[in-house]
C-alpha positions as CSV (number, residue, x, y, z in Angstrom):
1,M,23.9,41.7,-24.3
2,I,23.3,44.6,-22.0
3,L,20.2,44.8,-19.9
4,T,18.5,48.0,-19.0
5,D,17.6,48.8,-15.4
6,G,13.9,47.9,-16.1
7,E,14.9,44.6,-17.6
8,K,17.2,43.9,-14.6
9,I,14.4,44.6,-12.2
10,L,12.0,42.3,-14.2
11,V,14.6,39.5,-14.1
12,A,15.1,40.0,-10.4
13,I,11.4,39.9,-9.8
14,G,11.0,36.8,-11.9
15,A,13.8,35.0,-10.0
16,L,12.2,36.1,-6.7
17,V,8.9,34.7,-7.8
18,I,10.5,31.4,-8.8
19,I,12.3,31.1,-5.5
20,L,9.2,31.9,-3.5
21,A,7.2,29.3,-5.5
22,I,9.9,26.7,-4.7
23,I,9.8,27.6,-1.0
24,A,6.0,27.6,-0.9
25,N,5.9,24.2,-2.6
26,A,8.5,22.8,-0.1
27,I,6.4,24.1,2.8
28,K,3.3,22.6,1.4
29,D,5.0,19.2,0.9
30,Y,6.4,19.3,4.4
31,K,2.9,19.9,5.9
32,R,1.4,17.1,3.8
33,M,4.1,14.7,4.8
34,T,3.7,15.7,8.5
35,R,-0.1,15.1,8.2
36,E,0.5,11.7,6.7
37,A,3.0,10.7,9.4
38,N,0.6,11.8,12.1
39,K,-2.1,9.7,10.5
40,K,0.2,6.7,10.5
41,V,1.1,7.2,14.2
42,E,-2.6,7.6,15.1
43,Q,-3.5,4.4,13.1
44,K,-0.7,2.5,14.8
45,L,-1.9,3.6,18.3
46,K,-5.5,2.5,17.4
47,D,-4.2,-0.8,16.1
48,E,-2.2,-1.4,19.3
49,E,-5.2,-0.6,21.4
50,Y,-7.4,-3.0,19.3
51,I,-4.8,-5.7,19.7
52,R,-4.7,-5.2,23.5
53,E,-8.5,-5.5,23.7
54,L,-8.4,-8.7,21.5
55,K,-5.7,-10.1,23.8
56,K,-7.9,-9.5,26.8
57,I,-10.9,-11.2,25.2
58,I,-8.8,-14.1,24.1
59,D,-7.2,-14.5,27.5
60,K,-10.7,-14.4,29.1
61,K,-12.0,-17.0,26.7
62,N,-9.0,-19.2,27.3
63,K,-9.5,-19.1,31.1
64,E,-13.1,-20.1,30.6
65,L,-12.1,-23.0,28.4
66,E,-9.5,-24.1,30.9
67,K,-12.2,-24.1,33.6
68,I,-14.5,-26.2,31.4
69,V,-11.7,-28.6,30.5
70,K,-10.8,-29.0,34.2
71,S,-14.4,-29.6,35.2
72,K,-14.8,-32.2,32.5
73,K,-11.6,-33.9,33.6
74,N,-12.8,-34.0,37.2
75,D,-16.2,-35.4,36.1
76,V,-14.5,-38.3,34.3
């Protein structure tokens, strides 16, 4: 089957459109995955900060309880 020049141009344009669509889709997926990864990193940082704050609170409460226990031991 022999293609005319016009048909060859149409085939080339079709192939170009398909290749550009694949590249555009890959770029879109890359951006989406990057956004998701950044969200995970941000969430991890927030969780770590929350854990540090909880640890501070727990340590403070523990010291207060130790003081209470010591004072009760001294009273007895």
